[in-house]
BADREN-960269 format. One record per atom (N, C-alpha, C): chain; residue number from 0; x, y, z. Coordinates in nm, 4 decimals, padded with zeros to 6 digits. Example, Ala and Ser with C-alpha at 12.3 -4.5 7.8 and 13.67 -1.06 7.14 Angstrom:
BEGIN
<kepa><chain>A</chain><resi>0</resi><px>01.3190</px><py>-00.5690</py><pz>00.7800</pz></kepa>
<kepa><chain>A</chain><resi>0</resi><px>01.2300</px><py>-00.4500</py><pz>00.7800</pz></kepa>
<kepa><chain>A</chain><resi>0</resi><px>01.3200</px><py>-00.3300</py><pz>00.7800</pz></kepa>
<kepa><chain>A</chain><resi>1</resi><px>01.2850</px><py>-00.2250</py><pz>00.7080</pz></kepa>
<kepa><chain>A</chain><resi>1</resi><px>01.3670</px><py>-00.1060</py><pz>00.7140</pz></kepa>
<kepa><chain>A</chain><resi>1</resi><px>01.2900</px><py>00.0030</py><pz>00.7870</pz></kepa>
//
This chain:
BEGIN
<kepa><chain>A</chain><resi>0</resi><px>10.0732</px><py>09.0593</py><pz>11.1571</pz></kepa>
<kepa><chain>A</chain><resi>0</resi><px>10.0606</px><py>09.0685</py><pz>11.0121</pz></kepa>
<kepa><chain>A</chain><resi>0</resi><px>10.0448</px><py>09.2151</py><pz>10.9727</pz></kepa>
<kepa><chain>A</chain><resi>1</resi><px>10.1065</px><py>09.2480</py><pz>10.8606</pz></kepa>
<kepa><chain>A</chain><resi>1</resi><px>10.0934</px><py>09.3825</py><pz>10.8054</pz></kepa>
<kepa><chain>A</chain><resi>1</resi><px>10.0652</px><py>09.3697</py><pz>10.6553</pz></kepa>
<kepa><chain>A</chain><resi>2</resi><px>10.0057</px><py>09.4728</py><pz>10.5962</pz></kepa>
<kepa><chain>A</chain><resi>2</resi><px>09.9845</px><py>09.4680</py><pz>10.4505</pz></kepa>
<kepa><chain>A</chain><resi>2</resi><px>10.1180</px><py>09.4771</py><pz>10.3763</pz></kepa>
<kepa><chain>A</chain><resi>3</resi><px>10.1262</px><py>09.4113</py><pz>10.2640</pz></kepa>
<kepa><chain>A</chain><resi>3</resi><px>10.2461</px><py>09.4151</py><pz>10.1803</pz></kepa>
<kepa><chain>A</chain><resi>3</resi><px>10.2834</px><py>09.5585</py><pz>10.1446</pz></kepa>
<kepa><chain>A</chain><resi>4</resi><px>10.1844</px><py>09.6439</py><pz>10.1294</pz></kepa>
<kepa><chain>A</chain><resi>4</resi><px>10.2081</px><py>09.7834</py><pz>10.0912</pz></kepa>
<kepa><chain>A</chain><resi>4</resi><px>10.2868</px><py>09.8604</py><pz>10.1972</pz></kepa>
<kepa><chain>A</chain><resi>5</resi><px>10.2951</px><py>09.8095</py><pz>10.3207</pz></kepa>
<kepa><chain>A</chain><resi>5</resi><px>10.3658</px><py>09.8801</py><pz>10.4276</pz></kepa>
<kepa><chain>A</chain><resi>5</resi><px>10.5110</px><py>09.8375</py><pz>10.4437</pz></kepa>
<kepa><chain>A</chain><resi>6</resi><px>10.5566</px><py>09.7410</py><pz>10.3658</pz></kepa>
<kepa><chain>A</chain><resi>6</resi><px>10.6978</px><py>09.7015</py><pz>10.3741</pz></kepa>
<kepa><chain>A</chain><resi>6</resi><px>10.7865</px><py>09.8133</py><pz>10.3207</pz></kepa>
<kepa><chain>A</chain><resi>7</resi><px>10.9076</px><py>09.8183</py><pz>10.3711</pz></kepa>
<kepa><chain>A</chain><resi>7</resi><px>11.0073</px><py>09.9133</py><pz>10.3218</pz></kepa>
<kepa><chain>A</chain><resi>7</resi><px>11.0910</px><py>09.8435</py><pz>10.2147</pz></kepa>
<kepa><chain>A</chain><resi>8</resi><px>11.1470</px><py>09.9194</py><pz>10.1209</pz></kepa>
<kepa><chain>A</chain><resi>8</resi><px>11.2327</px><py>09.8576</py><pz>10.0186</pz></kepa>
<kepa><chain>A</chain><resi>8</resi><px>11.3457</px><py>09.7771</py><pz>10.0838</pz></kepa>
<kepa><chain>A</chain><resi>9</resi><px>11.3651</px><py>09.6554</py><pz>10.0337</pz></kepa>
<kepa><chain>A</chain><resi>9</resi><px>11.4668</px><py>09.5661</py><pz>10.0869</pz></kepa>
<kepa><chain>A</chain><resi>9</resi><px>11.4143</px><py>09.4681</py><pz>10.1898</pz></kepa>
<kepa><chain>A</chain><resi>10</resi><px>11.2933</px><py>09.4908</py><pz>10.2420</pz></kepa>
<kepa><chain>A</chain><resi>10</resi><px>11.2355</px><py>09.4009</py><pz>10.3419</pz></kepa>
<kepa><chain>A</chain><resi>10</resi><px>11.1922</px><py>09.2689</py><pz>10.2791</pz></kepa>
<kepa><chain>A</chain><resi>11</resi><px>11.2124</px><py>09.1608</py><pz>10.3528</pz></kepa>
<kepa><chain>A</chain><resi>11</resi><px>11.1652</px><py>09.0277</py><pz>10.3157</pz></kepa>
<kepa><chain>A</chain><resi>11</resi><px>11.0455</px><py>08.9948</py><pz>10.4039</pz></kepa>
<kepa><chain>A</chain><resi>12</resi><px>10.9505</px><py>08.9192</py><pz>10.3522</pz></kepa>
<kepa><chain>A</chain><resi>12</resi><px>10.8342</px><py>08.8769</py><pz>10.4304</pz></kepa>
<kepa><chain>A</chain><resi>12</resi><px>10.7759</px><py>08.7507</py><pz>10.3682</pz></kepa>
<kepa><chain>A</chain><resi>13</resi><px>10.6801</px><py>08.6915</py><pz>10.4387</pz></kepa>
<kepa><chain>A</chain><resi>13</resi><px>10.6108</px><py>08.5725</py><pz>10.3923</pz></kepa>
<kepa><chain>A</chain><resi>13</resi><px>10.4626</px><py>08.6038</py><pz>10.3803</pz></kepa>
<kepa><chain>A</chain><resi>14</resi><px>10.4017</px><py>08.5655</py><pz>10.2691</pz></kepa>
<kepa><chain>A</chain><resi>14</resi><px>10.2588</px><py>08.5896</py><pz>10.2490</pz></kepa>
<kepa><chain>A</chain><resi>14</resi><px>10.1805</px><py>08.5075</py><pz>10.3509</pz></kepa>
<kepa><chain>A</chain><resi>15</resi><px>10.0930</px><py>08.5762</py><pz>10.4274</pz></kepa>
<kepa><chain>A</chain><resi>15</resi><px>10.0146</px><py>08.5096</py><pz>10.5310</pz></kepa>
<kepa><chain>A</chain><resi>15</resi><px>09.8670</px><py>08.4978</py><pz>10.4932</pz></kepa>
<kepa><chain>A</chain><resi>16</resi><px>09.8138</px><py>08.5960</py><pz>10.4197</pz></kepa>
<kepa><chain>A</chain><resi>16</resi><px>09.6724</px><py>08.5928</py><pz>10.3810</pz></kepa>
<kepa><chain>A</chain><resi>16</resi><px>09.6514</px><py>08.6849</py><pz>10.2618</pz></kepa>
<kepa><chain>A</chain><resi>17</resi><px>09.5504</px><py>08.6518</py><pz>10.1820</pz></kepa>
<kepa><chain>A</chain><resi>17</resi><px>09.5131</px><py>08.7353</py><pz>10.0682</pz></kepa>
<kepa><chain>A</chain><resi>17</resi><px>09.3646</px><py>08.7648</py><pz>10.0808</pz></kepa>
<kepa><chain>A</chain><resi>18</resi><px>09.3307</px><py>08.8937</py><pz>10.0962</pz></kepa>
<kepa><chain>A</chain><resi>18</resi><px>09.1921</px><py>08.9371</py><pz>10.1142</pz></kepa>
<kepa><chain>A</chain><resi>18</resi><px>09.1461</px><py>09.0057</py><pz>09.9856</pz></kepa>
<kepa><chain>A</chain><resi>19</resi><px>09.1105</px><py>08.9291</py><pz>09.8853</pz></kepa>
<kepa><chain>A</chain><resi>19</resi><px>09.0733</px><py>08.9856</py><pz>09.7557</pz></kepa>
<kepa><chain>A</chain><resi>19</resi><px>08.9557</px><py>08.9070</py><pz>09.6987</pz></kepa>
<kepa><chain>A</chain><resi>20</resi><px>08.8905</px><py>08.9679</py><pz>09.5996</pz></kepa>
<kepa><chain>A</chain><resi>20</resi><px>08.7826</px><py>08.8948</py><pz>09.5334</pz></kepa>
<kepa><chain>A</chain><resi>20</resi><px>08.8419</px><py>08.7800</py><pz>09.4517</pz></kepa>
<kepa><chain>A</chain><resi>21</resi><px>08.7553</px><py>08.6951</py><pz>09.4021</pz></kepa>
<kepa><chain>A</chain><resi>21</resi><px>08.8003</px><py>08.5733</py><pz>09.3341</pz></kepa>
<kepa><chain>A</chain><resi>21</resi><px>08.8887</px><py>08.6018</py><pz>09.2132</pz></kepa>
<kepa><chain>A</chain><resi>22</resi><px>08.8505</px><py>08.7000</py><pz>09.1326</pz></kepa>
<kepa><chain>A</chain><resi>22</resi><px>08.9277</px><py>08.7298</py><pz>09.0113</pz></kepa>
<kepa><chain>A</chain><resi>22</resi><px>09.0695</px><py>08.7757</py><pz>09.0454</pz></kepa>
<kepa><chain>A</chain><resi>23</resi><px>09.0812</px><py>08.8671</py><pz>09.1408</pz></kepa>
<kepa><chain>A</chain><resi>23</resi><px>09.2138</px><py>08.9161</py><pz>09.1793</pz></kepa>
<kepa><chain>A</chain><resi>23</resi><px>09.2936</px><py>08.8051</py><pz>09.2474</pz></kepa>
<kepa><chain>A</chain><resi>24</resi><px>09.2283</px><py>08.7256</py><pz>09.3291</pz></kepa>
<kepa><chain>A</chain><resi>24</resi><px>09.2968</px><py>08.6149</py><pz>09.3968</pz></kepa>
<kepa><chain>A</chain><resi>24</resi><px>09.3563</px><py>08.5172</py><pz>09.2944</pz></kepa>
<kepa><chain>A</chain><resi>25</resi><px>09.2810</px><py>08.4872</py><pz>09.1880</pz></kepa>
<kepa><chain>A</chain><resi>25</resi><px>09.3310</px><py>08.3976</py><pz>09.0840</pz></kepa>
<kepa><chain>A</chain><resi>25</resi><px>09.4471</px><py>08.4605</py><pz>09.0083</pz></kepa>
<kepa><chain>A</chain><resi>26</resi><px>09.4377</px><py>08.5894</py><pz>08.9798</pz></kepa>
<kepa><chain>A</chain><resi>26</resi><px>09.5462</px><py>08.6589</py><pz>08.9102</pz></kepa>
<kepa><chain>A</chain><resi>26</resi><px>09.6733</px><py>08.6585</py><pz>08.9948</pz></kepa>
<kepa><chain>A</chain><resi>27</resi><px>09.6583</px><py>08.6883</py><pz>09.1239</pz></kepa>
<kepa><chain>A</chain><resi>27</resi><px>09.7739</px><py>08.6889</py><pz>09.2128</pz></kepa>
<kepa><chain>A</chain><resi>27</resi><px>09.8350</px><py>08.5493</py><pz>09.2252</pz></kepa>
<kepa><chain>A</chain><resi>28</resi><px>09.7514</px><py>08.4469</py><pz>09.2313</pz></kepa>
<kepa><chain>A</chain><resi>28</resi><px>09.8019</px><py>08.3096</py><pz>09.2383</pz></kepa>
<kepa><chain>A</chain><resi>28</resi><px>09.8796</px><py>08.2744</py><pz>09.1117</pz></kepa>
<kepa><chain>A</chain><resi>29</resi><px>09.8316</px><py>08.3202</py><pz>08.9963</pz></kepa>
<kepa><chain>A</chain><resi>29</resi><px>09.9015</px><py>08.2942</py><pz>08.8704</pz></kepa>
<kepa><chain>A</chain><resi>29</resi><px>10.0377</px><py>08.3640</py><pz>08.8674</pz></kepa>
<kepa><chain>A</chain><resi>30</resi><px>10.0486</px><py>08.4769</py><pz>08.9380</pz></kepa>
<kepa><chain>A</chain><resi>30</resi><px>10.1757</px><py>08.5495</py><pz>08.9450</pz></kepa>
<kepa><chain>A</chain><resi>30</resi><px>10.2701</px><py>08.4902</py><pz>09.0494</pz></kepa>
<kepa><chain>A</chain><resi>31</resi><px>10.2180</px><py>08.4009</py><pz>09.1355</pz></kepa>
<kepa><chain>A</chain><resi>31</resi><px>10.3029</px><py>08.3373</py><pz>09.2352</pz></kepa>
<kepa><chain>A</chain><resi>31</resi><px>10.2722</px><py>08.3750</py><pz>09.3788</pz></kepa>
<kepa><chain>A</chain><resi>32</resi><px>10.1732</px><py>08.4606</py><pz>09.4020</pz></kepa>
<kepa><chain>A</chain><resi>32</resi><px>10.1373</px><py>08.4998</py><pz>09.5383</pz></kepa>
<kepa><chain>A</chain><resi>32</resi><px>10.0515</px><py>08.3906</py><pz>09.6002</pz></kepa>
<kepa><chain>A</chain><resi>33</resi><px>10.1133</px><py>08.3125</py><pz>09.6878</pz></kepa>
<kepa><chain>A</chain><resi>33</resi><px>10.0439</px><py>08.2054</py><pz>09.7594</pz></kepa>
<kepa><chain>A</chain><resi>33</resi><px>10.0835</px><py>08.2135</py><pz>09.9063</pz></kepa>
<kepa><chain>A</chain><resi>34</resi><px>09.9977</px><py>08.1665</py><pz>09.9926</pz></kepa>
<kepa><chain>A</chain><resi>34</resi><px>10.0288</px><py>08.1669</py><pz>10.1348</pz></kepa>
<kepa><chain>A</chain><resi>34</resi><px>10.1549</px><py>08.0837</py><pz>10.1576</pz></kepa>
<kepa><chain>A</chain><resi>35</resi><px>10.2483</px><py>08.1415</py><pz>10.2327</pz></kepa>
<kepa><chain>A</chain><resi>35</resi><px>10.3756</px><py>08.0752</py><pz>10.2596</pz></kepa>
<kepa><chain>A</chain><resi>35</resi><px>10.4873</px><py>08.1168</py><pz>10.1651</pz></kepa>
<kepa><chain>A</chain><resi>36</resi><px>10.4555</px><py>08.1879</py><pz>10.0586</pz></kepa>
<kepa><chain>A</chain><resi>36</resi><px>10.5558</px><py>08.2315</py><pz>09.9602</pz></kepa>
<kepa><chain>A</chain><resi>36</resi><px>10.6373</px><py>08.3479</py><pz>10.0170</pz></kepa>
<kepa><chain>A</chain><resi>37</resi><px>10.7696</px><py>08.3422</py><pz>10.0042</pz></kepa>
<kepa><chain>A</chain><resi>37</resi><px>10.8574</px><py>08.4518</py><pz>10.0471</pz></kepa>
<kepa><chain>A</chain><resi>37</resi><px>10.8572</px><py>08.5607</py><pz>09.9409</pz></kepa>
<kepa><chain>A</chain><resi>38</resi><px>10.8491</px><py>08.6857</py><pz>09.9849</pz></kepa>
<kepa><chain>A</chain><resi>38</resi><px>10.8505</px><py>08.8000</py><pz>09.8943</pz></kepa>
<kepa><chain>A</chain><resi>38</resi><px>10.9523</px><py>08.9020</py><pz>09.9445</pz></kepa>
<kepa><chain>A</chain><resi>39</resi><px>10.9967</px><py>08.9856</py><pz>09.8528</pz></kepa>
<kepa><chain>A</chain><resi>39</resi><px>11.0881</px><py>09.0947</py><pz>09.8878</pz></kepa>
<kepa><chain>A</chain><resi>39</resi><px>11.0420</px><py>09.2188</py><pz>09.8145</pz></kepa>
<kepa><chain>A</chain><resi>40</resi><px>11.0290</px><py>09.3302</py><pz>09.8867</pz></kepa>
<kepa><chain>A</chain><resi>40</resi><px>10.9928</px><py>09.4572</py><pz>09.8234</pz></kepa>
<kepa><chain>A</chain><resi>40</resi><px>11.1209</px><py>09.5197</py><pz>09.7695</pz></kepa>
<kepa><chain>A</chain><resi>41</resi><px>11.1260</px><py>09.5391</py><pz>09.6398</pz></kepa>
<kepa><chain>A</chain><resi>41</resi><px>11.2448</px><py>09.5950</py><pz>09.5750</pz></kepa>
<kepa><chain>A</chain><resi>41</resi><px>11.2414</px><py>09.7477</py><pz>09.5791</pz></kepa>
<kepa><chain>A</chain><resi>42</resi><px>11.1302</px><py>09.8052</py><pz>09.5333</pz></kepa>
<kepa><chain>A</chain><resi>42</resi><px>11.1194</px><py>09.9523</py><pz>09.5373</pz></kepa>
<kepa><chain>A</chain><resi>42</resi><px>10.9740</px><py>09.9957</py><pz>09.5335</pz></kepa>
<kepa><chain>A</chain><resi>43</resi><px>10.9544</px><py>10.1199</py><pz>09.5760</pz></kepa>
<kepa><chain>A</chain><resi>43</resi><px>10.8224</px><py>10.1815</py><pz>09.5784</pz></kepa>
<kepa><chain>A</chain><resi>43</resi><px>10.8206</px><py>10.2932</py><pz>09.4742</pz></kepa>
<kepa><chain>A</chain><resi>44</resi><px>10.7146</px><py>10.3004</py><pz>09.3961</pz></kepa>
<kepa><chain>A</chain><resi>44</resi><px>10.7011</px><py>10.4072</py><pz>09.2980</pz></kepa>
<kepa><chain>A</chain><resi>44</resi><px>10.6752</px><py>10.5401</py><pz>09.3669</pz></kepa>
<kepa><chain>A</chain><resi>45</resi><px>10.7210</px><py>10.6474</py><pz>09.3056</pz></kepa>
<kepa><chain>A</chain><resi>45</resi><px>10.7016</px><py>10.7811</py><pz>09.3611</pz></kepa>
<kepa><chain>A</chain><resi>45</resi><px>10.5544</px><py>10.8214</py><pz>09.3573</pz></kepa>
<kepa><chain>A</chain><resi>46</resi><px>10.5166</px><py>10.9078</py><pz>09.4494</pz></kepa>
<kepa><chain>A</chain><resi>46</resi><px>10.3814</px><py>10.9642</py><pz>09.4533</pz></kepa>
<kepa><chain>A</chain><resi>46</resi><px>10.2740</px><py>10.8562</py><pz>09.4590</pz></kepa>
<kepa><chain>A</chain><resi>47</resi><px>10.2888</px><py>10.7631</py><pz>09.5518</pz></kepa>
<kepa><chain>A</chain><resi>47</resi><px>10.1933</px><py>10.6516</py><pz>09.5695</pz></kepa>
<kepa><chain>A</chain><resi>47</resi><px>10.1815</px><py>10.5657</py><pz>09.4453</pz></kepa>
<kepa><chain>A</chain><resi>48</resi><px>10.2918</px><py>10.5495</py><pz>09.3760</pz></kepa>
<kepa><chain>A</chain><resi>48</resi><px>10.2954</px><py>10.4676</py><pz>09.2557</pz></kepa>
<kepa><chain>A</chain><resi>48</resi><px>10.2994</px><py>10.3196</py><pz>09.2894</pz></kepa>
<kepa><chain>A</chain><resi>49</resi><px>10.3226</px><py>10.2356</py><pz>09.1906</pz></kepa>
<kepa><chain>A</chain><resi>49</resi><px>10.3204</px><py>10.0907</py><pz>09.2109</pz></kepa>
<kepa><chain>A</chain><resi>49</resi><px>10.4405</px><py>10.0402</py><pz>09.2910</pz></kepa>
<kepa><chain>A</chain><resi>50</resi><px>10.4290</px><py>09.9158</py><pz>09.3365</pz></kepa>
<kepa><chain>A</chain><resi>50</resi><px>10.5353</px><py>09.8504</py><pz>09.4125</pz></kepa>
<kepa><chain>A</chain><resi>50</resi><px>10.6007</px><py>09.7439</py><pz>09.3263</pz></kepa>
<kepa><chain>A</chain><resi>51</resi><px>10.7321</px><py>09.7351</py><pz>09.3352</pz></kepa>
<kepa><chain>A</chain><resi>51</resi><px>10.8095</px><py>09.6335</py><pz>09.2636</pz></kepa>
<kepa><chain>A</chain><resi>51</resi><px>10.8419</px><py>09.5248</py><pz>09.3652</pz></kepa>
<kepa><chain>A</chain><resi>52</resi><px>10.7850</px><py>09.4054</py><pz>09.3452</pz></kepa>
<kepa><chain>A</chain><resi>52</resi><px>10.7980</px><py>09.2944</py><pz>09.4401</pz></kepa>
<kepa><chain>A</chain><resi>52</resi><px>10.8676</px><py>09.1778</py><pz>09.3708</pz></kepa>
<kepa><chain>A</chain><resi>53</resi><px>10.9547</px><py>09.1090</py><pz>09.4427</pz></kepa>
<kepa><chain>A</chain><resi>53</resi><px>11.0229</px><py>08.9920</py><pz>09.3882</pz></kepa>
<kepa><chain>A</chain><resi>53</resi><px>10.9760</px><py>08.8675</py><pz>09.4632</pz></kepa>
<kepa><chain>A</chain><resi>54</resi><px>10.9347</px><py>08.7659</py><pz>09.3854</pz></kepa>
<kepa><chain>A</chain><resi>54</resi><px>10.8927</px><py>08.6353</py><pz>09.4380</pz></kepa>
<kepa><chain>A</chain><resi>54</resi><px>10.9886</px><py>08.5336</py><pz>09.3795</pz></kepa>
<kepa><chain>A</chain><resi>55</resi><px>11.0878</px><py>08.4920</py><pz>09.4552</pz></kepa>
<kepa><chain>A</chain><resi>55</resi><px>11.1891</px><py>08.4012</py><pz>09.4018</pz></kepa>
<kepa><chain>A</chain><resi>55</resi><px>11.2684</px><py>08.4720</py><pz>09.2934</pz></kepa>
<kepa><chain>A</chain><resi>56</resi><px>11.2542</px><py>08.4265</py><pz>09.1684</pz></kepa>
<kepa><chain>A</chain><resi>56</resi><px>11.3239</px><py>08.4912</py><pz>09.0564</pz></kepa>
<kepa><chain>A</chain><resi>56</resi><px>11.2288</px><py>08.5719</py><pz>08.9693</pz></kepa>
<kepa><chain>A</chain><resi>57</resi><px>11.1036</px><py>08.5855</py><pz>09.0133</pz></kepa>
<kepa><chain>A</chain><resi>57</resi><px>11.0027</px><py>08.6582</py><pz>08.9357</pz></kepa>
<kepa><chain>A</chain><resi>57</resi><px>10.9808</px><py>08.7965</py><pz>08.9940</pz></kepa>
<kepa><chain>A</chain><resi>58</resi><px>10.9847</px><py>08.8984</py><pz>08.9092</pz></kepa>
<kepa><chain>A</chain><resi>58</resi><px>10.9550</px><py>09.0352</py><pz>08.9508</pz></kepa>
<kepa><chain>A</chain><resi>58</resi><px>10.8141</px><py>09.0704</py><pz>08.9075</pz></kepa>
<kepa><chain>A</chain><resi>59</resi><px>10.7386</px><py>09.1330</py><pz>09.0004</pz></kepa>
<kepa><chain>A</chain><resi>59</resi><px>10.5995</px><py>09.1696</py><pz>08.9757</pz></kepa>
<kepa><chain>A</chain><resi>59</resi><px>10.5811</px><py>09.3150</py><pz>09.0157</pz></kepa>
<kepa><chain>A</chain><resi>60</resi><px>10.5045</px><py>09.3890</py><pz>08.9363</pz></kepa>
<kepa><chain>A</chain><resi>60</resi><px>10.4678</px><py>09.5261</py><pz>08.9694</pz></kepa>
<kepa><chain>A</chain><resi>60</resi><px>10.3216</px><py>09.5238</py><pz>09.0123</pz></kepa>
<kepa><chain>A</chain><resi>61</resi><px>10.2935</px><py>09.5736</py><pz>09.1332</pz></kepa>
<kepa><chain>A</chain><resi>61</resi><px>10.1578</px><py>09.5735</py><pz>09.1876</pz></kepa>
<kepa><chain>A</chain><resi>61</resi><px>10.1112</px><py>09.7138</py><pz>09.2197</pz></kepa>
<kepa><chain>A</chain><resi>62</resi><px>09.9833</px><py>09.7382</py><pz>09.1999</pz></kepa>
<kepa><chain>A</chain><resi>62</resi><px>09.9242</px><py>09.8629</py><pz>09.2485</pz></kepa>
<kepa><chain>A</chain><resi>62</resi><px>09.9232</px><py>09.8569</py><pz>09.4009</pz></kepa>
<kepa><chain>A</chain><resi>63</resi><px>09.9350</px><py>09.9715</py><pz>09.4646</pz></kepa>
<kepa><chain>A</chain><resi>63</resi><px>09.9336</px><py>09.9742</py><pz>09.6111</pz></kepa>
<kepa><chain>A</chain><resi>63</resi><px>09.8009</px><py>09.9234</py><pz>09.6662</pz></kepa>
<kepa><chain>A</chain><resi>64</resi><px>09.6931</px><py>09.9485</py><pz>09.5948</pz></kepa>
<kepa><chain>A</chain><resi>64</resi><px>09.5606</px><py>09.9016</py><pz>09.6381</pz></kepa>
<kepa><chain>A</chain><resi>64</resi><px>09.5572</px><py>09.7486</py><pz>09.6431</pz></kepa>
<kepa><chain>A</chain><resi>65</resi><px>09.6197</px><py>09.6847</py><pz>09.5446</pz></kepa>
<kepa><chain>A</chain><resi>65</resi><px>09.6258</px><py>09.5384</py><pz>09.5433</pz></kepa>
<kepa><chain>A</chain><resi>65</resi><px>09.7202</px><py>09.4878</py><pz>09.6522</pz></kepa>
<kepa><chain>A</chain><resi>66</resi><px>09.8325</px><py>09.5545</py><pz>09.6694</pz></kepa>
<kepa><chain>A</chain><resi>66</resi><px>09.9297</px><py>09.5139</py><pz>09.7717</pz></kepa>
<kepa><chain>A</chain><resi>66</resi><px>09.8712</px><py>09.5280</py><pz>09.9123</pz></kepa>
<kepa><chain>A</chain><resi>67</resi><px>09.7786</px><py>09.6212</py><pz>09.9315</pz></kepa>
<kepa><chain>A</chain><resi>67</resi><px>09.7155</px><py>09.6395</py><pz>10.0621</pz></kepa>
<kepa><chain>A</chain><resi>67</resi><px>09.6247</px><py>09.5220</py><pz>10.0975</pz></kepa>
<kepa><chain>A</chain><resi>68</resi><px>09.5857</px><py>09.4419</py><pz>09.9986</pz></kepa>
<kepa><chain>A</chain><resi>68</resi><px>09.4975</px><py>09.3270</py><pz>10.0227</pz></kepa>
<kepa><chain>A</chain><resi>68</resi><px>09.5764</px><py>09.1990</py><pz>10.0524</pz></kepa>
<kepa><chain>A</chain><resi>69</resi><px>09.7089</px><py>09.2089</py><pz>10.0535</pz></kepa>
<kepa><chain>A</chain><resi>69</resi><px>09.7959</px><py>09.0933</py><pz>10.0822</pz></kepa>
<kepa><chain>A</chain><resi>69</resi><px>09.8616</px><py>09.1165</py><pz>10.2178</pz></kepa>
<kepa><chain>A</chain><resi>70</resi><px>09.8324</px><py>09.0311</py><pz>10.3138</pz></kepa>
<kepa><chain>A</chain><resi>70</resi><px>09.8958</px><py>09.0412</py><pz>10.4459</pz></kepa>
<kepa><chain>A</chain><resi>70</resi><px>10.0212</px><py>08.9557</py><pz>10.4477</pz></kepa>
<kepa><chain>A</chain><resi>71</resi><px>10.1266</px><py>09.0103</py><pz>10.5089</pz></kepa>
<kepa><chain>A</chain><resi>71</resi><px>10.2542</px><py>08.9405</py><pz>10.5176</pz></kepa>
<kepa><chain>A</chain><resi>71</resi><px>10.3042</px><py>08.9400</py><pz>10.6616</pz></kepa>
<kepa><chain>A</chain><resi>72</resi><px>10.3954</px><py>08.8485</py><pz>10.6898</pz></kepa>
<kepa><chain>A</chain><resi>72</resi><px>10.4618</px><py>08.8392</py><pz>10.8191</pz></kepa>
<kepa><chain>A</chain><resi>72</resi><px>10.6113</px><py>08.8526</py><pz>10.7935</pz></kepa>
<kepa><chain>A</chain><resi>73</resi><px>10.6757</px><py>08.9393</py><pz>10.8679</pz></kepa>
<kepa><chain>A</chain><resi>73</resi><px>10.8208</px><py>08.9587</py><pz>10.8511</pz></kepa>
<kepa><chain>A</chain><resi>73</resi><px>10.8985</px><py>08.8430</py><pz>10.9063</pz></kepa>
//
């Protein structure tokens, strides 16, 4: 398992675990981040900026700090 923040643009992975407090976990679940969900990293923002992630047909922009709390399996 690796953090979502370490994926390269174009990589596909599956969410394996979410290590976040309750509020963030609920927000991520509302956005579609659930264990077993396939994700794709579309692009990385410059200068440690946000990550553009695609979950099915939904695009989500995440802070790298939040993406580091989501473990994925390639």
